[in-house]
N, C-alpha and C positions, 0 to 999 in steps of 0.2 A: 837546261830549261828551254822548252820549245817556244816558238813565237806565240802560239795560242795560250800557253801557260802564262807567259809574261803579260799578255793582254788581260787574261783573267785576273791575275794578281793586281795589276794596276786598276782594273775595274772595281774589284772588291775593296782595295785600299781607298779608292776615291769615295765609294758609297759608304763604307764604314766611317770614314772620317767625317763626311757630311751628315749622315744620319745619327751618329752616336756622339761625336766630339764637337762639331762646329757649333759655336754659340752656347756651349754647355753651361756657362755662367752668366748668360744675358739676363736671367732673372734669378732671384735668390731662392734658397731652399724653401720648399712649400710643404704644407701639411704639418703634422706633428712628428711623423717618423723621420723624415729627412734630417731636420736639425738635431733631433734627439740622437740618431745614430752617429751623425757627424761629431757631435759633442762627446759622445762616449769614446770614440776613437781618439779625439784630442786629449781627453783626460787620461786615457791609458798611456798615450805617448808622453805626456807631461810627467806622469809618475814613473815611467819606464816599466810599467807592469803589462806583460803580455798574457797574463792569465785571467785576471778578474776584470770584466767590464764594469765601469762605474759611471754614474751620472750624479753630479752634485756631490762628489766625493763619497758616495754610497754605492755599494754593489748593485749593479743593474743586470740581473741574470735572466732577462727575457729571451735573449738570442745568443747563439754560439759566436765564436770570435772571427770567422773567416773574413767577413766584410771589414770588421774593425782592424784586423791585421793589414788588409790591403790598404785601407785608408791611412793607417799609421805610416806605412811606407810612402804613400803619396804625400802626406804632410811633411815627412822628413825630407823628401826630395824637392817638393815644390812650395812648401809652406802651407799653413792652414788657410783654406779658401773654399768657396763654393765649388770651384772647378775640381780641386783636389779631392773633395768629398765625393764627387760624382764620377771621377775617373775610374775607380775600380769596377763599377757596373759597366761602363763603356768598354773597358778592356775585356771584361768577361763576355760581353755580347760579341765582341770582335773574335775572341777565341772560339765561341760557339759557331760563328759563321765560317771560320777557317776549318773547324772540325767537320762541318757538314760538307764543305768543298772537298776536303781530303777523302772523306768516306765515299762520296759519289765518284770521285776520280779513281779510286781503287776498286770499288765494287759495283758501281752503276755508271760506268763511263759514258759520257755524251751529254749529260745535263748537269754537270757539277757546278758550272757557273749559275745556271738557272736555280738550282737548289739553294746555293749560298745566298743569292740575291733575294729569293723569295723569303728565306728565313730572316734576312736582315731587314726586309721591308714590311714585315708584319707590324701592325700598329702597336701591339703590346710589347714587342721586342724593342721598337724605337723608344716607346715611352719609358720602359723600365731600364733601358740602357742609359737614360739620362737622369736616373734617380739615385740618390744616395740611400740605398736600401739593401736588404738581404735577399730580395727576390731574384735579381738577376744572377748573383753568385750561385744560388741554389739551382735555378733553371739551367744555367750553363753546365754546371757539374753533372746534373741529372741527365741532361740530353747527351752530353759527350759520353757519359758512362753507358747509356743504353745503346748508343751507336757502337761503342766498343764491344758490348755484349753481342750485338748482332754480327759484327765482324768476326768474333770468335765462333759464333754459331755457323756462319757460312764457310769460314776458312779452316776452322779447327785449330788455329794458332793460339797457344796459351798466353802469348804476350798480350793479346787483346782482352782475354779474361782477367789477367792481372790488372790491366788498365781499367777495366770495369770496376773492380773492387777499389782501386785507387780513387777514382772519381766519385764513387759512392761515399767513400770516406770524406772527401772534400764536401760533398753534399751534406753529410752529417755535421761537419764543422760549419756549414753555411746556415743551416736552419734546424738541425736536429734530426731525430730518427725518422722524420717523414720521408727523407730521400731513400734510404734502403728499404723502408716499408713499401713505398709506392713502387719502387723498382721490382721488388719481389712479387708484388701483386700483379704487375703488368706481365711479368714472365710466367707466373702461374696461370693467368687467364689465357695467355697465348698458348702455353703447353696444353691446356684443357681444350682449346679450340681444335687442336689437331690430335688430341689423345697421346701426346708425346710426354708422358709422365716422367720418363727417365731423364728428360732434359733438365728437370728441376734438380735431380740428384747430381747430374753432371755439372751443373752450375755451382753447386756447393763444393767448391774446390778448396782444400785446406790451405795451400799456399796463398790463395787469394784472400781467404778469411783472415789469415795472419797479416797480410798487407793492410787490409781494412782496419784491423785492430791496432797495428803499429802506427797508422796515420791518424786515426780518429780518437782512439781512447786515451792517449796521454793527457790531452787537455781536459777531458771530462774527469779524469782521476785527480788531476792537480786542482782544478777549480772546486771540486767537492772537498778536497782536503782543506783548501783555504777558506771555503764558504760552506759550512755544514748545511745551510738552508738551500743549497743549490738544487738538490733532488726534488724537494718539495716545490720550490718556486718554478723551476724550469720544466721538469717532467710532469709533475702532478697538476700544476696550475696552467702553465703556458702551452702545454701540449694536450694532456688528457682533458682538463677542464675546459680549455678553449674549444675543443672539438665537441664535447658532450653537453656543454651548457652555454648560456649566453652571458657568461661572467664578464666579458669585455665589451658587451653592448654593441655587437655588430650583427643584429638579427636581419635576415633576409629570407624571402620565400624559397621553397625548394627549387623552383625553376630559375633562380637568380643567375646561375652560371650559363644558362643557355644564351641569353642576349649578350652576356659578358664575353663568351667565347666567339660569338658572331662578330662582335666589334674587335676583339683581339686579333682576329685573322683578316681584317680588312687590310688591303684591298683584294685579297685572294679568296674570300670566303665562298663565292659561288662555285669556283672550280674545286676548292677543298671539299665542299659538300658533295659535288659530283664524283670526285675520286673516292670519297668514303662510301657512298651508296654503291658505286660500281664494284668496289672491293668486297663489300658485304654480299652483294648479289652473286659474284663469281664464287665466293667461298661457300655460300649456301648451295649453289648449283653443283659444286664439286665435292661436297662433303661425302666421306666414305671412299673417296679415291685418293690416290697418292698425289699430293699437291707438290708442285715444284717450288723451288726456293723463292721465286719472284712473287708468287701468290702468298707464300708464307710471310715474306717481308711486308707486303701490303697489309696483311692481317695484323702483323706485329705492330705496325705504326697505327693501325686503327685501335688496337688495345691501348696503346700508349696515349692516343688522343682522347679516348672515351673514358678510361677508368679514372683518371684524376678528377674529371668533371663530375662523374657519378659519386666518387668518394667524398669530395668536398661539398657536394650538394646535400649530403647527409649530416654535415656539420651544423651545429647550432650557431656558429660564429663564421661569418663569410666576409671576405675581402677580395677584391679583384685579383690581387697578386698571387693568391693561393694557387690558381690554375695556370700560372705562367709556365711551369714545367711541361704542360701539355701542348703549348703553342708550337714549338719546333716540330712536333710530330705532324701537325697539319701541313706545315711547309714541306716536310720530307715526303709525306704521302702524295702531295700534289706534284712534286718534282718527279717522283717515280711514275706517276700517272702520265705526266707529260712525255716522259721517255717512251712509253708505250704508244702514245698518240703520234709521236714523231715516226716510230717504226711502222705503224699501221696506216699512217696518213689519212686518218679519219677526219671528216670535216667538222668544224665547230658549228653546233646548232645555232640558229639565229636567235632563239629566245635566250640561250645561255650567254651569247655575246652581248645582247642588249642588257640583261640583268647585271652581268659583270661590269659592263661599261658604266652603268649607273652607280654600282657599289664602289667602283674605283674612283669616280669623279665626285661623289657626294661629299667626301671629307674636305674638298676645296671650299665649300660654302662656310662651314664653321671655322675653318682655318683662316680664311680671308677676313672673317668678321669677328675673330676671336677677341680683339680688344674691346669691341662694343659688347659682346656677349658677357665677358668677364665683368665689365663695369656695370652693365644694366641688367644682367641676368635674363636677357631675351634677345631674339633676333631683331635687327633694325627693320623698320618699314621704309618703303619708298625706293628711290633710285639705287642706293648702294646694294640693297638686297637683290634687286632684279638684274643689276649688272653682273654680280657674281653668279647668280643663277644662270644667266645667259652664257657666261664663259664655261661653266660646268656642263651645260647642255651641249654646247658645241664640241667640247672635248669628248663627252660621252658618245655623241654621234660619230665622231672620228674614230674612236676606239672600236665601236661596234662595227662600223663599215670596214675597218682594217681587218678585224678578226674573221669576217666572212669572205675576205678577199682571197687572193692567190696564195699568200704565205701562211695564213691562218695561224696554227699553233706556234710557228716560229716567231711570230710577232707578239705573242702574248706578253713576254717579259718586257719588251721594249715599250709597248703602248701603255702597259700598266704602271710602269715606273715614272712615266711623265707626270701624270696628275699627283702621284705620291710626292715627287720632288717639289712640285709647285706648292702642295699643301704644307710640307715641312718648311719650305722657304717663306711662305706667307706667315706662318706662326712666328718664326724667328724675326721676320722683318716688321710685322704689323702688331704682334700681340705681346711681345715680351715686356714692354713698358707697363701695360695694364696688368699683366700677370704679376710682375714684380711689386707693383703698388697695392694690388688688391689681395694677393694670396701669400706674399712673403713679408716678413718683418724686417727685411734688410733696410728699406728706406726709413722705417720708423727708428731703427737702431742708429742710423746715421743722423737723423734729426735729434735724437736724445744726446748723442755724443757732441753735437754742435753747440748745445746750450750748456754743457758742463764745463766748469773750470777745473774740476778734478773728478775722477770716476767715483760715482756714488753707488751704494747698494740699490737694488731695483726690486720692486714688487708689482704685482698685478692684482686687479680686482674686477671680477666679472668678465675678464678677457678669456678667449678660448685657449685650449691647450696648444693650438698652433702658435698663438702669440707667445705664450709662456716659453715653450721650447725653442722657438725661433729667436727670441731675445736672449735666452740663455746661451745659444751658440754665438750669435753675433757680438754679444758683449762679454762672452766667456766668463760668466758669473752665475751663481745660483740665484734664481728668481723666486722670491717669496710670494705666497698667495694669501691675500687677506681672508678670503672665505674659509680657509682652512685654519684660521686662527694664528697664522704665521705673519704677524705684523711687526716689522723691524722696529726696535726701540731707537735706533740711530737715525740720523738724517738720511733721507733716501728719496729716490724718484718713484712715482707711482703711475702706472698705466691703467686707466679705468674705462670700462664700458659705461656710457652716460646713464644707462638705466640703474647703475649701482651707485650713483653719486650720493644719494641719501645715506646709504649704508656706510660709505666712506666717511661722511660727516660724523656719524655716530662713533665709528671705530677710532677716529682721530681727534675726538673731543679733547679740548685743552691743548692741542698742538697747533702750531702755525702751519697753514697749508695754503699754497698758492698755485693757481692754474697757470701753467706755462704755455700750453698750446693744445691744438686739436689736430689729430691726424685724420683728415677727411676721408681718404680712400677706404679706411676700415672703421670709421666712426669711433675713434678712441681719443679720449682726453689724456693728457699727462700733466702731473702735478709735482711740485716740490713739497716734501713733508719734513718739517723740522724734527729734531730729536725730541724724545718724550719729555725730557727735562726742561725744554725751552719754554719761556713764558713771554 
């Protein structure tokens, strides 16, 4: 290992540790998905069942098992916790960064550290690397698989094509058929761009298809045997119906993913757009001529970046994580673009330097004020806001001035990572307490446990799904819901949104009920409810 390689490894290890792992459990699981997926993995581990995902002791067939398997292993090694639930995504993001580094070191030498660090520091990669969800396992498998496909395309070595099929199988186990379907579409669009139709047939390699089937299909066959409803629930409802209808109530306008992608690629978005436009311009100018591999690679990454955004824009159900597999393509495209700028020694235009500096420093403002924003749902007025604005403005000026200086492109990575590190550090230092109290049920679960002399059943009324699934994880029990008619007959605790208090009075008529406390950060009351037979 050379001195430069050792330096790169230490640099990447430090950044991945800080961006993906440091403070990973400083706030509890948030949203509905994080605690739900974490609880599914726990129940699978407790039952010793590696086939059927289950929630509340009932089959939960919404997602394939890759994340659950990873979380089960983490639970077995570390115990069940917030950190263990999130570690699989952090590890997958680290593997993605390492794969980008190795790819560039072998095929695009000179900017491998830049490529890996740009990938690691994209806002979406950082965010989903810290989430207990299926999005990062899919994105990592998908991106590594497409890098392997291009390595085969350029080198002709079948080992890379075999790896492509292996990682597509992992993608199939991460989130379903979307992984191979998206990969096939990207390859077809790329082949069409250069009229290389035989490339599609060459990709359909029988040993590779057998590898895919051997890795991906056994679980699908076994879960179908154990759960005859699997095909209907998973394929027809959670894939086809989710795409073609608004059955799960996530409607967004067609253009929704444009701003999402812009935010996902912060702080690099300005130069990613520049690289995309330059690649398209060169491709259009050279159409009809024999394109070299470097141009083909840039067009390939453009197809990879654009197609998932277009595809999911057509969906009737939209969530930000759907386009995470496209984000690494933006980082890879930019890294290859930088390599050419280093070779040509072209100057950085002043307007691009200014806009990039603003985009890189803007996240410092919400990051430093995140506690106030989460608590009050707005930016603060007065001195705190203007102090943070001044710090961001000074940093932006310094970045822009540096980029038009003597070293120009060589300083891009360094000056861009400074505000990014400050923004992440600000969130971890200043915002985690507010996030924990306002967005997670962990503090509420601790409050409930502190007033119990023995563990009681739990129900909710009028509370959000986030509260329901969060309490189910932190208390490791099935949570009943009054509105659904699921009112426990036994003595139990009840968490209520105050606007539903009158309904609770009707549904518990004839039973003793006592207000125990109020959880102010999320405006929830909690009660003790006697057994139905009590008088």
